[in-house]
C-alpha positions in Angstrom: 21.5 -1.1 -26.3 22.2 -1.8 -22.6 25.2 -1.4 -20.3 25.5 -4.3 -17.9 27.6 -3.7 -14.8 28.2 -6.6 -12.5 30.1 -6.9 -9.2 31.3 -10.5 -8.5 33.8 -12.4 -6.4 37.3 -12.4 -7.9 37.6 -16.2 -7.8 34.4 -16.5 -9.9 35.8 -14.4 -12.9 37.0 -17.4 -14.9 33.7 -19.2 -14.5 31.7 -16.1 -15.6 34.0 -15.6 -18.6 33.4 -19.2 -19.6 29.6 -18.9 -19.4 29.7 -15.6 -21.4 31.9 -17.2 -24.1 29.4 -20.1 -24.3 26.7 -17.5 -25.0 28.8 -15.7 -27.6 29.5 -12.6 -25.4 33.2 -11.9 -25.9 33.7 -8.2 -25.2 33.9 -6.9 -21.7 35.9 -4.6 -19.4 37.1 -6.0 -16.1 38.3 -3.8 -13.2 39.4 -4.7 -9.6 37.1 -3.0 -7.1 36.6 -2.8 -3.3 33.2 -2.9 -1.7 31.0 -4.0 1.1 27.4 -5.0 1.5 25.6 -7.7 3.4 28.9 -9.5 4.1 30.0 -6.6 6.4 33.6 -7.6 6.2 35.6 -9.5 8.8 38.0 -9.0 11.7 41.6 -10.1 11.7 44.5 -9.6 14.1 47.8 -8.2 12.8 50.7 -7.9 15.2 48.4 -8.0 18.2 46.1 -5.2 16.9 42.5 -6.0 16.0 41.6 -4.8 12.5 38.2 -4.5 11.0 38.3 -5.1 7.2 35.0 -4.0 5.7 36.0 -3.3 2.1 36.3 -6.6 0.4 37.9 -7.4 -3.0 35.4 -7.6 -5.9 35.6 -7.6 -9.7 33.6 -5.1 -11.7 32.5 -6.3 -15.2 31.2 -3.8 -17.7 29.5 -5.3 -20.8 27.7 -3.3 -23.5 25.3 -5.4 -25.5 22.5 -5.2 -28.0 19.0 -5.9 -26.8 19.1 -9.5 -28.1 22.0 -10.4 -25.8 20.8 -8.9 -22.5 19.1 -12.0 -21.2 21.9 -14.3 -22.3 24.5 -12.0 -20.7 22.7 -11.8 -17.4 22.1 -15.5 -17.3 25.8 -16.2 -18.0 26.9 -13.9 -15.2 24.4 -15.4 -12.7 25.3 -19.0 -13.6 29.1 -18.4 -13.4 29.1 -16.2 -10.3 26.5 -18.0 -8.1 27.7 -19.9 -5.1 24.6 -19.5 -3.0 26.5 -17.5 -0.3 26.2 -13.9 0.7 28.5 -11.8 -1.4 27.9 -13.5 -4.8 27.4 -10.0 -6.3 25.0 -7.6 -8.0 24.0 -6.9 -11.6 22.9 -3.5 -12.8 21.3 -2.9 -16.3 21.4 0.6 -17.7 20.1 2.1 -20.9 22.9 2.9 -23.3 21.8 5.8 -25.5 24.8 5.9 -27.8 27.9 3.9 -28.7 30.7 5.0 -31.1 33.5 2.9 -32.4 36.5 5.2 -32.7 38.4 3.3 -35.4 35.6 3.1 -38.0 33.1 5.8 -36.8 30.3 3.3 -36.6 27.5 4.2 -34.3 24.8 2.3 -32.3 24.3 -1.4 -32.6 27.0 -1.8 -35.2 29.6 -0.2 -33.0 28.9 -2.6 -30.1 29.4 -5.7 -32.3 
């Protein structure tokens, strides 16, 4: 089992979800996040004051999958999120030692579904 965490551009979320659904990956958690990286933010002027905005809006996806779905999930995220520009995002893949479905008490691969 793996936990896949991806940070993507908010406007690419629907495209990523479509790609994941095409690959039969339906379960995910989505959270709004702020972050910065190579983009380094931008400058804007507000009421005559120069502001440096270096925390940009991102979307964090968390998807727990069985080993058989890792490559399909990563490919779907990459295909849906890629624009070719700096700031497309990052994907982290972590080992998931245990999963428990609260409703049924199932553990492991069966709990992920």
